[in-house]
C-alpha positions in Angstrom: 27.4 18.5 13.6 26.5 15.5 11.7 29.9 13.0 11.3 28.8 10.2 8.3 30.9 7.1 9.2 30.7 3.3 7.9 28.4 1.4 9.7 29.7 -1.7 12.1 28.0 -4.8 11.7 27.4 -4.8 15.5 25.1 -1.7 15.1 22.6 -3.9 12.8 19.9 -4.0 15.9 20.2 -0.1 16.0 20.0 0.7 12.4 17.0 -1.7 12.2 14.9 0.1 14.9 15.6 3.4 13.2 14.5 1.8 10.0 11.0 0.5 11.5 10.7 3.7 13.7 11.1 5.7 10.4 8.7 3.8 8.3 6.3 3.8 11.3 6.6 7.6 11.0 4.1 8.0 8.1 1.2 6.5 9.9 1.5 3.1 8.6 -0.6 0.3 11.0 0.8 -2.2 12.9 -0.3 -5.0 10.3 1.6 -3.0 7.4 4.6 -2.4 10.2 4.5 -6.3 10.8 4.3 -7.2 6.9 7.6 -4.8 6.5 9.8 -6.4 9.3 11.7 -9.0 7.7 12.4 -6.1 4.8 13.4 -3.8 7.1 15.8 -5.8 9.5 19.3 -5.1 8.9 22.2 -8.0 9.5 25.4 -8.1 10.6 26.0 -10.3 7.2 24.3 -7.0 5.3 26.4 -4.6 6.6 29.7 -6.9 6.3 28.6 -7.4 2.1 27.1 -4.0 1.3 28.3 -0.2 1.9 26.3 0.7 4.8 26.8 4.1 6.1 25.5 6.1 9.4 24.8 9.7 10.5 26.0 10.5 14.1 24.8 13.4 15.8 26.5 13.9 19.4 27.3 10.5 19.3 24.2 8.8 18.7 23.0 7.1 15.4 20.4 9.7 13.7 20.3 8.0 10.4 21.6 5.7 7.8 22.0 4.2 4.3 23.1 1.2 2.1 24.3 1.0 -1.5 24.0 -2.5 -2.9 26.5 -2.3 -5.8 26.4 -4.1 -9.0 29.0 -3.2 -11.7 28.5 0.4 -12.4 25.3 0.8 -11.2 23.8 0.3 -7.5 20.4 0.7 -5.5 20.0 2.7 -2.9 18.5 0.2 -0.3 18.1 2.2 2.6 17.6 5.9 3.6 16.1 6.0 6.7 16.2 8.9 9.6 15.2 8.6 13.4 12.1 10.3 13.7 13.3 12.7 16.3 16.0 13.7 13.7 13.7 14.2 10.6 14.1 17.9 9.2 17.3 18.4 10.6 19.4 18.0 7.5 20.3 14.4 8.4 18.5 13.1 5.0 20.2 15.7 2.9 23.8 14.9 4.7 23.4 11.4 3.9 22.0 11.7 0.4 25.3 13.9 -0.5 27.4 11.6 1.1 25.7 8.8 -0.9 26.4 10.6 -4.1 29.8 11.3 -3.5 30.1 7.6 -2.4 29.0 6.6 -5.9 31.3 9.2 -7.6 34.0 7.3 -5.8 32.6 4.0 -7.0 32.3 5.4 -10.3 28.5 4.5 -10.7 26.7 5.5 -13.6 23.2 5.0 -12.0 21.5 4.7 -8.4 18.1 3.5 -8.3 15.6 4.2 -5.2 12.8 1.4 -4.7 11.3 4.7 -2.9 8.3 4.7 -0.5 5.6 7.1 -1.9 6.3 9.5 1.4 9.6 9.4 0.4 9.4 10.3 -3.1 8.8 14.2 -2.6 12.7 14.2 -0.6 13.9 12.2 -3.4 13.0 14.5 -6.3 14.0 17.5 -4.2 17.5 15.7 -4.1 17.5 15.6 -8.1 16.3 12.0 -8.5 13.7 11.6 -11.4 11.0 8.9 -11.3 11.6 6.4 -14.1 8.7 3.8 -13.5 7.3 1.6 -10.2 8.3 -1.3 -9.2 6.2 -4.1 -7.3 6.3 -4.2 -3.5 8.4 -7.2 -2.1 5.9 -7.0 1.0 2.5 -6.2 0.1 1.2 -8.0 -3.0 -0.4 -5.5 -6.0 1.4 -2.2 -4.2 3.3 -0.4 -6.4 6.4 1.8 -5.4 7.9 4.7 -7.0 11.2 3.9 -9.0 13.7 6.7 -9.3 17.1 7.2 -10.4 20.1 9.5 -10.0 23.4 9.7 -12.3 25.6 11.0 -9.8 
């Protein structure tokens, strides 16, 4: 059974490990992963300032997401699943929770700067591609920009 709860600041290290492992799951080389490390690092301060939620399975964190809310809009800043938990419904459970959270906050739009490998998941969940956005890590790399109106 998946339990989704608010993340605790002291879980920042665990969430960082999940983000890095999840990104590496797609076969990126070490140079790429080193370039992404700072961007994928979750801090205690971020957990205190943004909406961070974790999915627990049998007491272990299997994935997480965060929303950066700005007025009536938000950015899905993270949605990462532990590689051992990929394909087990954790992503869908987190997505459903994110939509419910967005509705509770009366958000009209959530944007997603997607990894190219994750775009299919987001589209399957109902997000629409609305453009591209420049990578904050790799100069010249464009990432899919998606949105959902909860």
